[in-house]
N, C-alpha and C positions, 0 to 999 in steps of 0.2 A: 591596484592603481598606484602609480608613482610618477614622479617627474624626472627630468634628466638635467644634465649640466647645460644643455643647449635649449631646453624647453621646460620652463618652471611650472607650466600648467599641469595639474594632476590629470592623468589620462590612463585608460586601459592600454597596456602595451604588451606586445608579444616579444619576448627575448628569443632571438634566433642565433644559433651558433653554427657557423659554417665549418665543415671539415676540409673543404677544398673549393677554391674559386678557379674558374677556368676562363682564360682569355681565348675566345673562339678564333681570333686571328692567328693564334699560335698553336693551340691544341684543343682537342675535344676529349670528353670522357670516353667516348667510343668513336672509332673512325666510321665514316659514313658506310663504307663497304661492309661493316659488321652488322648493320641494321637495314641495309638497302632492301633485302628480301622481305622484310616484314613491314616496312614503312610505306604507306600509301603515297602516291605522287601528289595528291591534293594537300597533304600535310607539308611536303617538301616545298611545294610551290605556293603555299598560302600567301595571299596578298594582304592579310590582316592578322592581328593578334586575336587571341581568344578562341581559336579553332580547337575544338575538342578532339582529343586523341581517344580512339576506341579503347575500351578497357582491355581487350585481348592484345592489342598492340602495346599498350602501356606495360602490361604484365610481362610480355616477351622481352621488351627492351630492358626492363628492370632486371629480369632474370639474366640477360646477357651482361648487363653492367655489373651486377653483383658477382657474377662468375669471373669477370675481368679483374675486378678489384681484389677478389680473393686470390686469384692467380698471381697478381702483382705482389700481394702481401707475402705469399709463400716464397716467391722468388727473392724478395728482400729479406726473408727470414724473420718477419714480424708476426707470424701466426704461430 
């Protein structure tokens, strides 16, 4: 438990560190065409938040995302 500069009340807090923020109006972590074959239409066209992504879809998207990040790192000479 701890407080912050903007909230003096002692509370349980989760400290989250982001490695990268993405502005979807400018870029995505993966282009749509890279996941179009695995992503169900009902997720793309969802009219509400909280729609669950099937675990097999999540695993495949994560696999592709990690492959892309690793490829970028190799290209940048950071691996």
